[in-house]
C-alpha positions in Angstrom: -42.3 -9.2 -1.8 -39.0 -12.1 -1.3 -35.7 -10.8 -3.2 -34.1 -12.7 -5.7 -30.4 -12.3 -6.0 -29.1 -12.7 -9.8 -26.7 -16.0 -10.0 -23.8 -14.0 -11.3 -23.4 -12.2 -7.7 -22.9 -15.4 -5.7 -20.3 -17.0 -8.2 -18.2 -13.5 -8.4 -16.7 -14.6 -5.1 -15.8 -17.8 -5.9 -14.2 -16.9 -9.6 -12.2 -13.9 -7.7 -10.7 -17.1 -5.6 -10.1 -19.2 -8.7 -8.0 -16.6 -10.5 -4.4 -18.5 -9.9 -2.0 -15.5 -8.9 1.1 -14.3 -11.2 4.1 -14.1 -9.9 6.1 -10.9 -10.3 8.3 -11.5 -13.4 12.0 -12.8 -13.0 14.9 -10.2 -13.7 16.3 -10.6 -17.5 20.2 -11.2 -16.5 21.7 -7.6 -16.3 24.3 -8.3 -18.9 22.0 -8.9 -21.8 20.3 -5.7 -20.4 24.2 -3.9 -20.4 25.7 -5.6 -23.1 27.1 -3.2 -26.6 28.8 -5.7 -28.0 27.7 -9.4 -29.0 29.7 -12.3 -31.1 27.3 -14.2 -33.1 28.0 -17.5 -33.5 27.0 -20.6 -35.5 26.2 -23.4 -33.5 25.2 -25.6 -36.6 22.3 -26.7 -38.8 21.4 -30.2 -39.5 23.4 -30.1 -42.8 21.2 -33.6 -43.3 17.7 -30.9 -44.0 19.4 -29.5 -46.7 20.6 -32.5 -49.9 16.9 -33.3 -50.0 16.0 -29.8 -50.3 13.6 -29.7 -46.7 14.5 -26.0 -46.8 16.3 -23.6 -49.5 20.2 -22.8 -49.1 22.9 -23.7 -47.0 23.1 -25.0 -43.8 24.2 -21.5 -42.6 21.5 -20.0 -43.6 19.7 -19.7 -40.2 23.5 -18.3 -39.3 23.7 -16.1 -42.0 19.7 -14.3 -41.6 20.0 -14.1 -38.3 23.4 -12.3 -38.6 22.1 -9.7 -41.3 18.5 -9.5 -39.0 21.4 -8.6 -35.8 22.8 -5.7 -37.7 20.1 -4.4 -39.1 18.5 -3.7 -35.9 21.7 -2.1 -34.5 21.1 -2.7 -30.9 24.4 -4.5 -30.5 27.5 -3.7 -31.9 28.6 -7.2 -33.7 32.5 -8.0 -32.6 34.2 -10.4 -34.8 36.0 -12.3 -31.7 34.1 -13.5 -28.7 36.9 -11.7 -26.6 35.8 -8.5 -27.3 31.9 -9.1 -26.6 30.5 -8.5 -23.6 27.5 -11.5 -24.8 27.8 -14.7 -26.9 25.1 -15.2 -28.8 24.5 -18.5 -30.4 21.4 -19.1 -33.6 21.3 -23.4 -34.1 18.8 -24.8 -36.7 17.9 -27.9 -35.7 15.9 -30.3 -37.8 14.7 -33.7 -36.6 14.1 -36.5 -39.3 11.4 -38.6 -38.7 7.3 -38.5 -37.8 6.5 -35.9 -34.9 3.0 -35.8 -33.9 1.2 -31.9 -33.9 -2.5 -33.0 -33.4 -3.3 -35.7 -35.9 -0.8 -35.4 -38.4 3.1 -36.1 -38.8 5.5 -33.2 -40.0 9.3 -32.6 -39.5 10.5 -31.0 -36.3 12.2 -28.0 -37.5 13.3 -25.2 -34.8 15.5 -22.1 -34.3 17.4 -22.4 -30.4 19.4 -19.5 -29.3 21.6 -19.3 -26.5 23.0 -16.1 -24.6 25.7 -16.6 -22.7 28.4 -14.8 -21.1 31.9 -14.7 -22.8 33.8 -15.0 -19.3 32.2 -17.8 -17.7 30.5 -19.5 -20.8 27.8 -19.0 -18.1 24.0 -19.8 -19.7 21.8 -16.5 -19.2 18.7 -17.1 -21.8 17.7 -19.5 -24.0 15.1 -19.3 -26.4 13.5 -22.0 -29.2 10.7 -20.8 -32.1 9.3 -23.6 -34.1 9.2 -23.6 -37.6 5.7 -24.3 -38.8 5.6 -27.8 -41.1 4.9 -27.3 -44.6 4.4 -29.8 -47.8 5.4 -27.4 -50.4 9.0 -26.0 -50.4 8.3 -22.6 -50.5 5.8 -22.4 -47.9 8.6 -24.6 -45.9 10.8 -21.3 -46.3 8.6 -18.9 -45.9 7.9 -20.6 -42.8 11.5 -20.6 -42.0 11.5 -17.1 -42.4 8.8 -16.3 -40.1 9.8 -18.5 -37.4 13.1 -16.8 -37.0 11.4 -13.3 -37.6 9.4 -14.5 -34.6 12.6 -15.3 -32.6 14.0 -12.2 -33.6 11.0 -10.3 -32.1 11.5 -12.3 -29.6 15.3 -11.3 -28.9 14.3 -7.5 -29.3 11.5 -7.6 -26.5 13.8 -9.3 -23.9 16.3 -6.6 -24.1 13.2 -3.8 -23.2 13.5 -4.2 -19.5 9.6 -3.4 -19.3 9.0 -6.8 -20.4 10.3 -9.2 -18.5 10.6 -7.0 -15.2 13.9 -4.4 -13.9 17.9 -6.2 -13.9 17.6 -4.5 -10.5 14.7 -6.7 -9.1 16.4 -9.4 -6.7 
């Protein structure tokens, strides 16, 4: 009697080789993990977004909401001057007018950008960007604004958890 080999067994070695190896996690800069006090800076917002009511509120809405979330989170002590801080965290809201293609539709390109800097050297330690989903109705645009800002805050919280990105002491 002739033995047959299941096709799955033949492909297993090929599948094992095809899987790319994940590189080890790069370390989060030690300043981010060790910081106790931060200065939150308003890196600006596109004022043009507000007169035509693309989003509710004033240009400082992103900064005010982000600052309030940082205060509520309580991980860092917020200070009033960059010279008193262990980290500088800049929040910026960017809105590009004109069509930005997403799939087969055109929409506005709105996003938040956070940059974390060392206050002594001004060196950028980390940056993150979060896209605001487009919407036709202003109520939905405002909801998407808040959701994108919340995702950005979650990303920052995850960044400060050493197990997420690796150990800061890893070379």
